C-alpha positions, -999 to +999 in steps of 0.1 A: +723+053+012+721+092+020+702+100+045+669+130+043+685+161+067+662+177+090+669+217+095+670+228+127+655+253+145+684+276+148+685+272+108+650+280+105+648+321+102+612+336+108+598+339+080+572+372+081+544+375+056+515+399+052+478+393+043+447+417+032+415+402+039+399+435+018+375+417+001+384+378+000+360+353+019+366+346+054+373+304+045+390+310+021+423+335+030+414+312+065+432+285+043+454+308+033+466+323+066+466+282+079+489+267+053+520+296+054+511+294+098+519+257+094+551+258+061+534+237+037+552+269+013+586+262+026+611+233+015+617+204+040+597+212+072+580+186+083+548+182+102+567+178+134+583+207+126+572+245+140+588+263+107+588+299+130+564+314+100+547+353+117+512+364+094+500+398+095+466+397+085+453+430+078+420+450+073+396+414+087+366+443+094+362+438+060+362+401+048+334+387+032+308+356+035+288+333+010+256+330+015+233+334+046+260+329+073+258+359+088+225+348+100+227+314+098+265+303+115+260+307+153+293+301+174+281+284+210+301+284+240+291+275+277+299+299+300+306+272+329+275+279+347+244+261+350+224+274+322+250+291+304+249+279+270+256+310+252+254+315+216+260+341+188+256+347+150+285+354+132+272+384+125+269+396+154+304+387+160+320+399+133+304+433+141+314+428+187+347+422+170+360+406+136+393+396+150+384+377+165+358+357+143+392+354+118+414+332+144+385+313+153+384+302+117+426+298+117+427+278+144+398+252+132+421+250+100+458+242+120+465+208+138+456+201+169+486+191+184+516+211+211+522+230+183+492+248+176+497+274+203+530+281+192+517+286+158+485+302+164+513+331+186+526+336+154+492+353+138+486+391+148+454+400+130+440+435+130+412+451+117+420+483+099+457+483+075+476+500+107+501+476+126+531+479+143+550+450+125+556+472+095+597+472+104+596+435+099+584+439+061+605+464+046+591+483+019+563+455+012+539+466+036+526+502+027 
């Protein structure tokens, strides 16, 4: 009987992906990025293993949403002080910082375990097409 061989950390090489979010729907592009961070497209990756995938997302300020989410979707957080409940709509959050909205969308789609922080560290989000990771892609990132 053969045993399944899993790749070790030293055998795994970091894989870089460039994702252009221009004119794409926020949730659908976030699912694609979360799958790449989880290593769903790589052979031989188990759920308890960090696959070292790195994803660079550009043009997040031009991402689209469907329906009335810009006005109806509300992000709520508490400051920790009395009467500190704060809320902001998706449209207001996109105007303030579209990269943070994209990070929240991807983080919500990753598993809630000890690897989530490592996987989120492999996500690089930029508002426009200028980014500092061009050397990792060679001819692809133009």
